[in-house]
ROMI-239765 format. One line per 8 residues: number of its first residue (from 1); their letters; for each residue z, y, x negated of C-alpha. Coordinates in steps of 0.02 Angstrom, whole numbers, m for minus. Example, Ala and Ser with C-alpha at 12.3 -4.5 7.8 and 13.67 -1.06 7.14 Angstrom:
2
1 = as = 390,m225,m615 ~ 357,m53,m684;
//
This chain:
217
1 = mstasrkk = 645,2071,3313 ~ 821,2008,3332 ~ 946,2003,3189 ~ 948,1812,3193 ~ 758,1802,3178 ~ 760,1926,3035 ~ 889,1822,2941 ~ 785,1663,2965;
9 = lqklftrf = 631,1751,2895 ~ 731,1813,2746 ~ 793,1637,2710 ~ 616,1567,2723 ~ 552,1703,2608 ~ 691,1670,2483 ~ 657,1482,2484 ~ 471,1514,2465;
17 = sisnmvha = 502,1631,2317 ~ 619,1506,2232 ~ 494,1366,2262 ~ 355,1469,2185 ~ 464,1513,2037 ~ 512,1331,2007 ~ 331,1278,2024 ~ 277,1411,1898;
25 = mlhaflsr = 411,1358,1774 ~ 365,1175,1794 ~ 181,1216,1770 ~ 219,1314,1611 ~ 329,1173,1544 ~ 196,1041,1578 ~ 62,1152,1499 ~ 165,1165,1341;
33 = issalnkk = 192,975,1337 ~ 6,949,1364 ~ m32,1068,1221 ~ 95,985,1107 ~ 22,815,1147 ~ m151,866,1092 ~ m219,712,1006 ~ m224,804,840;
41 = nipniitf = m35,825,851 ~ m1,642,889 ~ 1,584,706 ~ 135,712,665 ~ 233,664,821 ~ 229,482,763 ~ 288,535,589 ~ 435,633,661;
49 = griamvlv = 472,484,773 ~ 485,377,615 ~ 607,501,538 ~ 712,492,697 ~ 707,302,684 ~ 770,313,505 ~ 919,414,567 ~ 954,280,699;
57 = lalivvfr = 941,144,566 ~ 1061,241,455 ~ 1191,244,594 ~ 1170,57,624 ~ 1182,19,438 ~ 1343,119,424 ~ 1430,69,585 ~ 1351,m97,635;
65 = pgfselif = 1280,m176,476 ~ 1292,m348,554 ~ 1154,m307,678 ~ 1027,m375,555 ~ 900,m430,688 ~ 897,m257,766 ~ 880,m178,595 ~ 732,m292,556;
73 = wlfavaal = 638,m251,717 ~ 670,m64,704 ~ 607,m69,526 ~ 453,m167,580 ~ 410,m34,711 ~ 439,106,585 ~ 329,19,455 ~ 188,m6,580;
81 = sdyldgyl = 200,176,631 ~ 168,223,450 ~ m2,139,460 ~ m36,206,635 ~ m8,391,600 ~ m118,386,445 ~ m255,293,538 ~ m254,414,685;
89 = arrwkats = m250,566,571 ~ m405,506,479 ~ m495,450,636 ~ m465,613,729 ~ m485,721,572 ~ m310,786,598 ~ m249,773,418 ~ m147,919,352;
97 = afgammdq = m40,961,201 ~ 114,971,312 ~ 79,802,394 ~ 49,720,225 ~ 212,791,157 ~ 315,733,307 ~ 233,562,300 ~ 287,542,118;
105 = isdkllvv = 463,603,156 ~ 482,482,301 ~ 421,337,193 ~ 543,378,54 ~ 690,394,174 ~ 648,227,256 ~ 624,133,91 ~ 779,200,4;
113 = lmlvyllk = 891,169,155 ~ 832,m11,174 ~ 847,m48,m11 ~ 1027,13,m12 ~ 1062,m96,142 ~ 980,m250,65 ~ 1082,m239,m96 ~ 1229,m300,8;
121 = ydiggmlv = 1138,m464,35 ~ 1073,m478,m144 ~ 1101,m652,m215 ~ 1128,m657,m402 ~ 1086,m474,m425 ~ 898,m507,m422 ~ 859,m352,m319 ~ 961,m225,m417;
129 = lpalviil = 834,m187,m554 ~ 677,m173,m445 ~ 774,m71,m317 ~ 835,49,m452 ~ 659,66,m523 ~ 589,107,m350 ~ 727,231,m305 ~ 721,321,m473;
137 = revyvsgl = 532,328,m464 ~ 541,412,m294 ~ 660,545,m361 ~ 553,573,m515 ~ 387,588,m423 ~ 466,702,m292 ~ 518,816,m436 ~ 341,815,m504;
145 = refmalkk = 272,859,m332 ~ 394,1003,m314 ~ 347,1068,m487 ~ 161,1060,m446 ~ 192,1142,m277 ~ 272,1291,m365 ~ 112,1307,m465 ~ 11,1286,m303;
153 = vpmpvskt = m79,1135,m373 ~ m108,990,m251 ~ m51,817,m301 ~ m127,692,m179 ~ m67,513,m166 ~ m153,396,m289 ~ m225,227,m240 ~ m88,143,m340;
161 = gkwktatq = 40,245,m243 ~ m35,184,m79 ~ m30,3,m137 ~ 149,32,m195 ~ 202,92,m23 ~ 114,m51,67 ~ 193,m180,m50 ~ 365,m101,m32;
169 = laaigall = 358,m107,157 ~ 298,m289,154 ~ 435,m336,30 ~ 573,m251,128 ~ 507,m325,291 ~ 512,m501,218 ~ 687,m474,147 ~ 753,m407,312;
177 = wgvaysmr = 671,m550,406 ~ 752,m676,289 ~ 923,m593,311 ~ 908,m579,501 ~ 855,m760,530 ~ 934,m844,377 ~ 767,m892,301 ~ 792,m909,113;
185 = dvqaiggi = 607,m946,80 ~ 555,m784,163 ~ 689,m691,64 ~ 619,m765,m97 ~ 444,m705,m51 ~ 516,m533,m15 ~ 602,m533,m185 ~ 437,m572,m273;
193 = lllvsafl = 347,m435,m176 ~ 485,m313,m222 ~ 459,m352,m406 ~ 273,m318,m384 ~ 308,m155,m293 ~ 429,m102,m431 ~ 292,m129,m560 ~ 170,m28,m453;
201 = aaysavey = 303,108,m433 ~ 326,122,m621 ~ 138,119,m653 ~ 103,253,m522 ~ 241,362,m598 ~ 149,353,m765 ~ m14,398,m675 ~ 65,551,m594;
209 = tkrvagki = 142,605,m759 ~ m28,599,m844 ~ m105,695,m701 ~ 28,832,m710 ~ 12,842,m899 ~ m175,864,m881 ~ m155,1003,m753 ~ m32,1107,m854;
217 = s = m106,1080,m1028;
//
């Protein structure tokens, strides 16, 4: 075999080896993605997507607060994802303590960020008190959960807490919609819903306090 032929064979062998190596790496990468996208992981992926969306919203609120329409639509998608991940987790029996914790964290981040943003558009200071009640409640209940976690005692979300979250998201959505499209009537509805959600927040905080007191007594 001539030297030229030998070199051609070596090149072909090298290309074949590299091709096989790339194919193997690609196959391993796709296998990992396929495993990660197991349907039981999808609710958690949606939850982490919502947290990422909160970070994007935070950047817009800080650097482009005038983009009120974009803020409204991003919030709407994030709020819908809150329903979707819970629905899929229950449907596919993929609920977990970690997923429930991250879902609560993402909700709190979204609500507090949007309340702070909306205070800028508050007319007559009507939103200050309910917003403070909601924010302080979130801090307080988070402290209770951390305390109970140290004692390894579960503290599941109450029905009032679920209604509180749903009402908060509806209230904030209406307020953002009113701000984005200059609809005072919609803003007024959002203000009323926020008052209702503040009441539910306070009531659920009392419920959690009683529950904790019963567990440690």
